[in-house]
N, C-alpha and C positions, 0 to 999 in steps of 0.2 A: 320770285325769291323774296322772302320776308325781310323787312328792315329791322325786325325785333332782334334783341340779343339772343344768340344761340345758347340753349341751356344744355349743360352736360351733366350726366349722372355719374358720380364717382362712387365706386364700390370697392371697399378695402376693409380688412379687419384691424388695421393699424390706424389709430386716431392721428398719430403724428404724420403719417403719409397722407391722409386725407387733408389735413390742414395745409401741408406744403403744396399739394396739388391744387387745392382751392385757391390758395394765395397766388400761385403762378397764373392760373387761368382767369381769375377775376381781374388781376392786373392787366391782362391782355384783352379785357373787354367781354369775357364770357360770363354767363350766369351759371351757377353750380347748385346741384343738390347732392347731398352725401348720404351714403348708406353704410352701416357697419355690418358687412357680411353679405353673402349672396341672397339669403332669404329676405332680408329687409329690402335689398335692392330690387328683388323680383316683385315684392309687394308694392313698392312705390311705382315701378314701371307698369304693372298691370292696372293700378288705380288711375294712372295718368299716362296712357300710352302715346298721346300726341304731344306731350310736353317737351320731349328730349330730342336732340339732334345727334348726339354721340353718347356712347357708354364707355367709360374708362374703367376697366375691370381688372382687379388683382386675380391672378391665377390660383395661388396657393392660399386657401382660406379654410378654416374648420367649418363643420356643419354643412355648408354647401360650397363646393369648390367653384372656381371660375369656369371650369369646363362643364360642370353640371348646370350652372347658371346659363351658360351659352347654349346648351342643349334645349333648355326651356324657351329661351328667346327665339331661337331659329325655328322651333317647331310651331310657333305662334304666328300665323299669317299677318296679324296686325303689327307685329314687332320685328318680323324677320329681316326687313330691309334696313333697320337701324345699324349703322356701323359700330362695331365693337372693337375697341383698342385694348389688347391684352397687355398688361404690365406684369412682368415676371422676371425672376432670376433663372427660370427654367428655359434655357435658350439653346438646347441641343437641336440638331436638325430634325430628329424624330419628334421632339416636343413641339417644335414650330409647325411641322407638318400636321400633327394632331390638331393643333389650333386652327390651321387653315382648313383642314377637312371638316372641322366643326363649324366653320363660318367666320372665323376671326382672321381678317386679311391685314390687320394692322397690329404691330407689336412694338413694345418698349421694353428694353432690357435694363433691369435695375443694376447699378444706379444709372440714371439718365439725366441729361442737362435740361434746363428750362427751354433752351432753343430747340432741342430735339422734340420735346413734348409738344411745343406749340406748332412745330412743323407737321408732325403726324396728325394732330387734331385738325389743323387747317386742311390737310389732304383729305381726311375722312369726311369733313363737312362739305368740301368741294365735290367729292364723289357722290355724296347723297343728293346734293342739289342738282347735279347733272342727271342722276337717275330719275329724280322727280320731274325734271323738265322733260326728259325723254318720255316718261309715262304720259305727260300731257300731250306731247306731239303724237305719240302712238294713238291716243284717244281721238285726236283730230284727223288721223290718217284715213285714207280710203281703204275700203274692204275689197277693192277690185282684185287684189292679188290672191284672194282666197281661191280663185278658179285657175291659178297659174299651175302649169304642169312642168314645162321645160323652158328655160330662158338663159340668155347670156347678157351680162351688163358690163360696160367699161366706164370707169370713173377716173378723174384726175385730182379733184380737189376735196378738201375736208367737207365743204358744203354738200357736194355730191354724195360723199360717203354717208353723211347724216341723213340726207333725203332718202337714199336707197335703203338704208338700214330700217328706217321708220316704215316705209311702204312695204318692204319685203317681209318685215316681221309679222305683218298681218296675214301672211300666208301660213303661219304656224299656229298650232292650237293654243299656245300661250305666248303672245307677242311680247308681253312684259319680260318674260324670261329670256327670249332670244335677242331682243333689240340691243341691250347693252353689250353683249358679247359680239354681235355682228358689227356694231360700230367700232368696237375695239379692234377687230381683225381688219376691217377696211381702212381704218386710220393707220394702223401699223403698216399695212401694205403701201400706203402713200408715203408716210413720213420716214419710217425706218427702211422700207424697201426701195421705192422709186427715188426718194429724195435723200436717202442715206444719212439721215440724222441719227447719230448714235445716242445711246442711253446717257452718256456724260454730257453731250451737247444739249440734249433736251432738258436735263437737269438745270444747266446754266440758263437756257432760254426761258424756262418757267420762272426761275428766280428773278430774272431781269424783266419779265413780262413781255419778252420778244418772240415767244414761240410761234404765234400765228403770223407775225410779220416776217419771220425767217422762212416759213413755209411758202408764203406768197412770193417772197423774193426768189426762192429756188425754183418755183413753178415757172417763173419768167425767164430762167436761164436756158440757153439752147441745149445744155447737157441733160436737162430734165423735162423740158416742155412737151416732148412727144411721148412721154412714158404714161402708161395706163395701168390701173389695177383691174383685173378681170374677175368677175364673179359668175360662176355657173350654178344654176339652180335646177334640181331634178326631184320631182315628186314621184315616189314609188308607191306600191300598194300599201306598205306598212311604215314608210319613213320618208323624210325629206332630207336630201343630201345637198351640201354646199361645197364648192371648191373655189378658193380664192387664190389668185396667182399675181405676183407683181413682177416687174422687170428690173429689179435691183440685183445686187451681188449676193444677197442672202445675209443671214445673221445666225449667231449661235443661239438657237431657240431653246436648247436644253436647259440653260441656266435660268430661264424664266418660267419653266414648266412647274417647278416645285415651290419657288418663292422663298428664298432664304431670308435671314434676318436683315441683310442689307436692303432688300427690296421692301420688306415689311415696314421698315423705318424711313423709306425714301419718299420723296414727293410724288413719285409715279413709279410705274414698273410692275404693279400688281395685276394689270389688266389680263394678261394671258392666263395666269393661274386662276383668277376669278372667272374668266370665260370658261375654262376647262371645268371648274367645279360647279358652276351655276347654270350656264347657258345651253350646253349641248350634251347629248347622251354619248356621242363619240367625238373625239377631237384628236387630230394628228397632224403635226408638221412633217413635211417630206423633204428629202434631199438637203439642200443647203439653207432651207427656210423660206424659199420663194413661194412655196405652195403649202396651203393648209387645207385639210379636208375635215368636215364635221357633219354631224347629222342629228336629227331629232326623230325619235320613235313616235309614230302616230297613235300607237296603242300601248298601254302599260302592261298588257298581258295578252296571251292568245285568246283568252275568254272575251276580252274587250273587243278584239278584232272580229271574232265570230258573232258577237252580239250585234255589232254594226252591220255586218253582212246580212244577218237575219232581218234587221229593221229595213235595210235597203230592199230586200226581196219582198217583204210584207207590204211595203208602201209603193212598190214599182207599179207603173201604169201599164196594163196589158196592151200589146200592139193591136191596132184595128185592122 
């Protein structure tokens, strides 16, 4: 993690809004660059793709709307991991879902307070740093699991969840895509499933800096010390399937599958909707939320599958 000031790109067609945002953020220790409108913002971003840690984007702009800008960013592999915070007065469930589907998992509804702004920016930067750290760990991980066909794993701790996700992600065609979602699901199974830490409790624990301490404390209690999260791995001819099951009482997973405004502005809670949107081709919670099943397709089309089979046949060694 760099000790340099995180730089944020602010994009809005209203100069007054840009000045207010810049004032709030610079007072909090961030560096800022501003752009009047989506086209200018895109030009700045493409010229300096490695400069920024977060984009704060107005949705309703002439010439190039925030949604159009977002489409350009998310289609560019060099820029696609940058977190985009959408600031907007358009906050209907349908509009929020449109933004999430386009790749904006952070929202600010106008008017918003300075505290809410800084909280969401902090969350976005933290998530990016965790993703970059995860990429480094995946790069250092073993390729042993590329030959894995069927397996079952049991874990209890966050460290075990992190290690398993990094190693197992290497069994997939795109480990960078799978690893964040896999960690999210395993951590959820431990903290929300087995240890029964609620959304509200986690919010308080994050704000007080006591989240990991509380998890360690609960793991030592008799009521939780024998509980495990189980992951089952199955490689098929055209897909890899995962089943993750915990021993908790379950949770209402439906409210986290779409990601409303309360989650988009919170310090956490976006993990499930991000996992569904980015990490897996199929994703389904079952029953009371104790079990989640997901999969990755190994071929993007039947033609790809046939091509691989043809290559395997052409390069196979004849029996002696």
